[in-house]
SESE-151360 format. One record per residue: residue in three letters; x, y, z of N, C-alpha, C in turn. Coordinates in steps of 0.2 Angstrom, whole numbers, plus 5000, padded with zeros to 4 digits. Layout:
# SESE-151360
@residu ALA, nx X, ny Y, nz Z, cax X, cay Y, caz Z, cx X, cy Y, cz Z .
...
END
This chain:
# SESE-151360
@residu MET, nx 4931, ny 5030, nz 5039, cax 4934, cay 5026, caz 5036, cx 4935, cy 5026, cz 5028 .
@residu ALA, nx 4938, ny 5024, nz 5026, cax 4941, cay 5022, caz 5017, cx 4939, cy 5018, cz 5012 .
@residu LYS, nx 4934, ny 5016, nz 5010, cax 4935, cay 5012, caz 5004, cx 4939, cy 5013, cz 5000 .
@residu ILE, nx 4946, ny 5008, nz 4999, cax 4952, cay 5007, caz 4991, cx 4948, cy 5000, cz 4991 .
@residu GLN, nx 4954, ny 5002, nz 4985, cax 4954, cay 4995, caz 4981, cx 4965, cy 4992, cz 4979 .
@residu LEU, nx 4964, ny 4986, nz 4984, cax 4971, cay 4982, caz 4986, cx 4972, cy 4978, cz 4983 .
@residu ASN, nx 4977, ny 4979, nz 4977, cax 4978, cay 4973, caz 4973, cx 4970, cy 4970, cz 4968 .
@residu GLY, nx 4966, ny 4975, nz 4968, cax 4961, cay 4971, caz 4964, cx 4954, cy 4971, cz 4968 .
@residu LYS, nx 4955, ny 4969, nz 4975, cax 4950, cay 4968, caz 4979, cx 4947, cy 4974, cz 4983 .
@residu LYS, nx 4940, ny 4977, nz 4986, cax 4937, cay 4981, caz 4990, cx 4939, cy 4980, cz 4998 .
@residu ILE, nx 4945, ny 4984, nz 5000, cax 4944, cay 4985, caz 5007, cx 4943, cy 4992, cz 5011 .
@residu THR, nx 4942, ny 4991, nz 5016, cax 4940, cay 4998, caz 5021, cx 4946, cy 4996, cz 5026 .
@residu VAL, nx 4948, ny 5002, nz 5025, cax 4952, cay 5005, caz 5029, cx 4950, cy 5010, cz 5034 .
@residu LYS, nx 4955, ny 5010, nz 5040, cax 4952, cay 5017, caz 5045, cx 4954, cy 5025, cz 5042 .
@residu SER, nx 4954, ny 5029, nz 5043, cax 4956, cay 5036, caz 5038, cx 4962, cy 5037, cz 5043 .
@residu ASN, nx 4966, ny 5043, nz 5037, cax 4970, cay 5044, caz 5040, cx 4977, cy 5037, cz 5040 .
@residu LEU, nx 4976, ny 5034, nz 5034, cax 4981, cay 5028, caz 5036, cx 4987, cy 5028, cz 5030 .
@residu THR, nx 4993, ny 5029, nz 5031, cax 4998, cay 5029, caz 5027, cx 4998, cy 5022, cz 5022 .
@residu ILE, nx 5003, ny 5024, nz 5018, cax 5005, cay 5015, caz 5016, cx 5009, cy 5012, cz 5019 .
@residu TYR, nx 5015, ny 5015, nz 5025, cax 5018, cay 5012, caz 5027, cx 5013, cy 5006, cz 5033 .
@residu ASP, nx 5008, ny 5010, nz 5034, cax 5003, cay 5009, caz 5039, cx 5001, cy 5003, cz 5038 .
@residu LEU, nx 4998, ny 5003, nz 5030, cax 4995, cay 4998, caz 5026, cx 4998, cy 4991, cz 5027 .
@residu LEU, nx 5005, ny 4994, nz 5027, cax 5011, cay 4988, caz 5026, cx 5012, cy 4984, cz 5031 .
@residu LYS, nx 5011, ny 4987, nz 5036, cax 5012, cay 4986, caz 5042, cx 5006, cy 4982, cz 5046 .
@residu LYS, nx 5000, ny 4983, nz 5045, cax 4994, cay 4980, caz 5046, cx 4993, cy 4974, cz 5042 .
@residu TYR, nx 4998, ny 4971, nz 5032, cax 4998, cay 4963, caz 5032, cx 5006, cy 4961, cz 5033 .
@residu ARG, nx 5009, ny 4965, nz 5037, cax 5017, cay 4961, caz 5041, cx 5018, cy 4961, cz 5035 .
@residu LEU, nx 5019, ny 4965, nz 5027, cax 5026, cay 4964, caz 5025, cx 5031, cy 4971, cz 5026 .
@residu ASP, nx 5037, ny 4966, nz 5024, cax 5042, cay 4971, caz 5027, cx 5042, cy 4975, cz 5020 .
@residu ASN, nx 5041, ny 4983, nz 5020, cax 5044, cay 4987, caz 5019, cx 5050, cy 4987, cz 5012 .
@residu LYS, nx 5055, ny 4984, nz 5014, cax 5062, cay 4982, caz 5008, cx 5061, cy 4979, cz 5003 .
@residu LYS, nx 5055, ny 4976, nz 5005, cax 5054, cay 4968, caz 5000, cx 5048, cy 4970, cz 4994 .
@residu VAL, nx 5044, ny 4975, nz 4994, cax 5038, cay 4976, caz 4991, cx 5038, cy 4983, cz 4983 .
@residu ALA, nx 5037, ny 4983, nz 4982, cax 5035, cay 4991, caz 4977, cx 5028, cy 4991, cz 4978 .
@residu ILE, nx 5027, ny 5000, nz 4978, cax 5019, cay 4999, caz 4978, cx 5016, cy 5004, cz 4972 .
@residu GLU, nx 5010, ny 5004, nz 4972, cax 5010, cay 5008, caz 4965, cx 5002, cy 5012, cz 4969 .
@residu HIS, nx 5001, ny 5014, nz 4967, cax 4996, cay 5020, caz 4972, cx 4994, cy 5026, cz 4967 .
@residu ASN, nx 4985, ny 5023, nz 4963, cax 4983, cay 5028, caz 4958, cx 4988, cy 5025, cz 4953 .
@residu GLY, nx 4991, ny 5021, nz 4951, cax 4994, cay 5021, caz 4945, cx 5002, cy 5023, cz 4947 .
@residu ILE, nx 5004, ny 5026, nz 4951, cax 5011, cay 5031, caz 4951, cx 5015, cy 5026, cz 4957 .
@residu ILE, nx 5020, ny 5024, nz 4955, cax 5027, cay 5019, caz 4958, cx 5029, cy 5025, cz 4964 .
@residu ILE, nx 5029, ny 5023, nz 4970, cax 5030, cay 5027, caz 4975, cx 5035, cy 5025, cz 4977 .
@residu PRO, nx 5044, ny 5030, nz 4979, cax 5047, cay 5028, caz 4981, cx 5047, cy 5025, cz 4988 .
@residu LYS, nx 5050, ny 5022, nz 4992, cax 5050, cay 5018, caz 4997, cx 5050, cy 5024, cz 5003 .
@residu ILE, nx 5056, ny 5030, nz 5003, cax 5057, cay 5037, caz 5006, cx 5050, cy 5040, cz 5007 .
@residu ASN, nx 5042, ny 5038, nz 5004, cax 5038, cay 5042, caz 5003, cx 5034, cy 5038, cz 5005 .
@residu PHE, nx 5035, ny 5030, nz 5009, cax 5030, cay 5026, caz 5011, cx 5024, cy 5029, cz 5018 .
@residu LYS, nx 5028, ny 5032, nz 5021, cax 5026, cay 5038, caz 5028, cx 5022, cy 5043, cz 5027 .
@residu LYS, nx 5024, ny 5046, nz 5020, cax 5021, cay 5054, caz 5021, cx 5015, cy 5053, cz 5014 .
@residu ARG, nx 5011, ny 5046, nz 5011, cax 5006, cay 5045, caz 5008, cx 5001, cy 5043, cz 5011 .
@residu TYR, nx 4996, ny 5047, nz 5010, cax 4990, cay 5047, caz 5017, cx 4984, cy 5043, cz 5011 .
@residu LEU, nx 4982, ny 5039, nz 5011, cax 4976, cay 5035, caz 5008, cx 4969, cy 5037, cz 5008 .
@residu LYS, nx 4967, ny 5038, nz 5004, cax 4959, cay 5042, caz 5002, cx 4955, cy 5034, cz 5002 .
@residu ARG, nx 4948, ny 5038, nz 5001, cax 4941, cay 5035, caz 4998, cx 4943, cy 5036, cz 4989 .
@residu ASN, nx 4942, ny 5029, nz 4987, cax 4942, cay 5026, caz 4980, cx 4949, cy 5025, cz 4978 .
@residu ASP, nx 4954, ny 5027, nz 4983, cax 4959, cay 5024, caz 4979, cx 4963, cy 5019, cz 4980 .
@residu LYS, nx 4968, ny 5017, nz 4972, cax 4970, cay 5010, caz 4970, cx 4978, cy 5009, cz 4973 .
@residu VAL, nx 4976, ny 5003, nz 4974, cax 4984, cay 5003, caz 4977, cx 4985, cy 4992, cz 4977 .
@residu GLU, nx 4993, ny 4995, nz 4972, cax 4996, cay 4986, caz 4970, cx 4999, cy 4986, cz 4974 .
@residu ILE, nx 5001, ny 4981, nz 4978, cax 5007, cay 4979, caz 4981, cx 5010, cy 4973, cz 4978 .
@residu VAL, nx 5017, ny 4973, nz 4975, cax 5021, cay 4968, caz 4974, cx 5026, cy 4966, cz 4978 .
@residu HIS, nx 5025, ny 4958, nz 4982, cax 5029, cay 4960, caz 4987, cx 5035, cy 4954, cz 4983 .
@residu PHE, nx 5043, ny 4954, nz 4983, cax 5048, cay 4950, caz 4981, cx 5051, cy 4945, cz 4984 .
@residu ILE, nx 5050, ny 4940, nz 4982, cax 5051, cay 4932, caz 4986, cx 5058, cy 4930, cz 4981 .
@residu GLY, nx 5062, ny 4927, nz 4986, cax 5069, cay 4925, caz 4983, cx 5067, cy 4919, cz 4982 .
@residu GLY, nx 5071, ny 4915, nz 4976, cax 5071, cay 4909, caz 4976, cx 5077, cy 4908, cz 4970 .
@residu GLY, nx 5076, ny 4903, nz 4968, cax 5084, cay 4901, caz 4965, cx 5085, cy 4896, cz 4961 .
END
């Protein structure tokens, strides 16, 4: 288990969790989000390759359509 910070809140996640797995856990569409991992914007192509570890900071911005 690893403690990370997600959008300013401390949470515990299982080891070897990827950003993609985190999005699935919270039922977020990976096409409608932007991810910042430890201060770096992560391209969508790397969501399955970027693993989370203890004390990481993740910010997820979810885009919502409107008019």
